[in-house]
C-alpha positions as CSV (number, residue, x, y, z in Angstrom):
1,M,-7.1,-7.8,-17.5
2,T,-8.4,-5.9,-20.3
3,A,-10.9,-3.0,-18.9
4,L,-14.2,-2.7,-20.8
5,P,-15.5,0.6,-21.9
6,S,-17.4,2.2,-19.2
7,G,-21.0,0.9,-18.7
8,K,-20.4,-2.3,-20.8
9,T,-21.3,-5.5,-19.1
10,G,-18.2,-7.9,-18.6
11,G,-20.2,-11.0,-17.4
12,A,-22.4,-12.0,-14.5
13,G,-24.7,-9.1,-15.2
14,L,-22.2,-6.5,-13.7
15,S,-21.2,-3.3,-15.5
16,D,-17.7,-1.9,-14.8
17,D,-19.4,0.8,-12.9
18,T,-21.2,-1.6,-10.5
19,P,-19.9,-1.2,-6.9
20,I,-18.1,-4.3,-5.7
21,S,-16.8,-5.7,-2.5
22,Y,-13.2,-4.5,-1.3
23,M,-12.3,-8.3,-1.4
24,A,-12.9,-8.4,-5.1
25,A,-10.7,-5.3,-6.0
26,A,-7.9,-6.2,-8.4
27,R,-4.3,-5.0,-8.2
28,G,-3.8,-2.3,-10.8
29,T,-7.2,-0.8,-10.6
30,P,-7.0,3.0,-11.2
31,V,-7.5,5.1,-8.1
32,L,-9.3,8.4,-8.8
33,S,-9.3,11.8,-6.7
34,S,-12.8,13.4,-6.1
35,A,-11.9,15.5,-9.1
36,G,-11.7,12.3,-11.3
37,T,-8.1,12.6,-11.7
38,Q,-6.0,9.3,-11.5
39,I,-3.8,9.5,-8.5
40,G,-2.5,6.0,-8.6
41,T,-3.3,2.3,-9.0
42,L,-4.3,-0.2,-6.5
43,E,-1.3,-2.1,-5.0
44,H,-3.2,-4.0,-2.2
45,V,-6.1,-3.8,0.2
46,L,-5.7,-3.6,3.9
47,Q,-8.0,-5.5,6.2
48,V,-8.4,-7.0,9.5
49,P,-9.6,-10.5,8.6
50,E,-10.4,-11.5,12.3
51,V,-13.2,-9.1,12.4
52,D,-13.8,-8.7,8.7
53,V,-13.2,-4.9,8.6
54,F,-11.8,-2.9,5.7
55,D,-8.9,-0.7,6.9
56,G,-8.0,1.1,3.5
57,I,-5.9,0.7,0.4
58,V,-2.3,1.0,-0.6
59,I,-1.8,2.7,-3.9
60,A,1.3,2.8,-6.3
61,T,2.0,6.5,-7.2
62,E,4.8,8.2,-9.1
63,A,6.2,9.2,-5.5
64,G,6.0,5.5,-4.4
65,L,3.4,3.6,-2.2
66,R,0.7,5.8,-0.6
67,F,-2.0,4.7,2.2
68,I,-5.7,5.8,1.7
69,D,-7.9,5.2,4.8
70,A,-11.0,3.3,4.4
71,D,-13.1,6.3,5.5
72,D,-11.6,8.2,2.4
73,V,-12.6,5.4,-0.2
74,Q,-16.0,6.3,-1.5
75,Q,-16.8,3.4,-4.1
76,I,-15.0,0.5,-5.3
77,T,-15.9,-0.8,-8.9
78,R,-14.3,-3.1,-11.3
79,S,-13.0,-0.1,-13.5
80,H,-11.8,2.3,-10.8
81,I,-11.6,3.2,-7.1
82,M,-13.1,6.6,-6.2
83,C,-11.8,8.5,-3.2
84,S,-13.1,11.6,-1.2
85,L,-9.6,13.2,-1.4
86,D,-9.2,16.2,-3.7
87,D,-6.1,16.5,-5.8
88,T,-4.0,18.5,-3.2
89,Q,-4.9,16.1,-0.4
90,A,-4.0,13.1,-2.6
91,A,-0.6,14.7,-3.4
92,Q,0.1,14.7,0.5
93,L,-0.7,11.2,1.0
94,Q,1.8,9.4,3.4
95,P,3.6,6.0,2.8
96,P,2.0,3.1,4.5
97,Q,3.3,2.2,8.2
98,G,3.9,-1.2,9.5
99,N,5.8,-4.3,8.5
100,P,6.9,-4.5,4.9
101,V,5.2,-6.8,2.3
102,Y,7.1,-9.2,0.1
103,H,6.1,-10.6,-3.3
104,V,7.9,-13.5,-4.9
105,D,9.4,-12.6,-8.5
106,A,8.7,-15.9,-10.3
107,L,10.9,-14.7,-13.4
108,A,13.9,-13.8,-11.3
109,D,15.7,-17.2,-12.0
110,S,14.2,-17.7,-15.5
111,G,17.7,-17.3,-17.3
112,H,20.2,-19.8,-18.4
113,S,23.2,-18.9,-16.2
114,L,24.5,-21.2,-13.5
115,H,23.2,-18.8,-11.0
116,D,19.5,-19.1,-12.4
117,V,19.8,-22.8,-12.9
118,L,20.9,-23.6,-9.3
119,G,18.2,-21.3,-8.1
120,R,15.5,-23.4,-9.9
121,L,17.2,-26.5,-8.9
122,F,16.9,-25.7,-5.2
123,R,13.7,-23.9,-5.6
124,R,15.0,-20.6,-4.1
125,P,12.3,-17.9,-4.6
126,H,13.6,-14.4,-5.1
127,W,11.8,-12.2,-2.7
128,I,11.4,-8.4,-3.6
129,R,10.4,-5.9,-0.7
130,E,7.5,-3.7,-2.1
131,D,9.1,-0.3,-1.4
132,D,12.2,-1.4,-3.4
133,Q,10.3,-1.8,-6.5
134,S,10.4,1.0,-9.2
């Protein structure tokens, strides 16, 4: 995904600064403090799908994954996510609570070793726990 310069249209008549739904937020979108400082990038959105409620976001920071409550998310756009937290509050964010989330690493068995060939042969996915990622 390539970010367009601020204010440019990227299709469908939307500019990068047009507010979008939390369901359309893309992983890797910069998350900004109230001062405009980038505090991390979007890892994933938390929601309660049964009642269609936005619960907050989990961001990737230099200190690891951190949770931002929905009440602290002011605006979600295609180019960034703005929060109401200042830089000091952002530095004190806590890690997310709950069950770990796993992602499949599709390139884990892409080599030519016997281990990799057998992994592809038996379709064994290589799962990575989110908080184990660097």
